C-alpha positions in Angstrom: 176.2 100.7 59.9 175.3 98.2 57.6 173.8 99.2 55.5 171.0 96.3 54.3 168.9 97.6 50.9 166.6 94.4 50.3 165.3 93.9 53.6 162.5 94.9 53.6 159.9 95.0 57.0 156.3 94.7 58.2 155.2 97.3 61.0 154.4 94.5 63.4 158.6 92.9 62.4 159.7 96.5 62.7 157.3 97.1 66.1 159.4 93.3 67.7 162.4 94.5 65.6 162.2 97.5 68.5 161.2 95.2 71.3 164.5 93.0 70.9 166.2 96.3 70.8 165.3 98.0 73.5 165.2 95.0 75.3 169.3 93.5 74.3 169.9 97.3 75.0 168.8 97.7 79.2 170.6 94.5 79.7 173.2 96.0 78.9 175.6 96.6 81.4 176.3 101.5 82.1 177.8 103.0 80.5 176.3 101.4 77.4 178.5 101.2 74.1 177.7 102.9 70.4 179.7 100.6 69.6 177.5 98.1 71.2 174.3 98.9 69.9 175.4 99.4 66.8 175.8 95.5 66.7 172.5 95.3 68.3 170.4 96.4 65.8 172.3 94.6 63.0 172.2 91.8 64.1 168.6 92.3 64.7 168.4 93.3 61.6 169.8 90.6 59.3 168.3 87.3 61.9 164.5 89.3 61.0 165.6 90.3 57.1 166.5 86.0 57.5 163.0 84.9 58.8 163.3 85.4 62.4 160.0 86.7 64.5 160.6 86.2 68.0 161.3 89.0 70.6 163.5 86.4 72.7 165.3 84.5 69.5 166.5 88.0 68.6 167.9 89.0 71.6 169.0 86.0 72.1 171.3 86.0 69.1 172.1 89.5 69.2 173.3 89.4 72.9 175.8 86.6 72.1 177.0 88.2 68.3 178.1 90.5 70.8 179.5 88.6 73.3 181.6 86.7 70.1 182.8 90.1 68.9 184.0 91.2 72.1 186.6 88.3 72.5 187.9 89.7 69.1 
């Protein structure tokens, strides 16, 4: 997993990111791959660090990035 040394999040934002992560992972077909979870988490961290605060948007972006990474 990538390091985000400059990222700082309030407890409220951490809760939003946690909800986005759980929702994203729950939407994946079984068996869930650890690499996919890491990619989703990195996407959510990066997107939240850029200022996004909507759970749905964090989830959509993460799943879109996962889909794009699967094609490579």
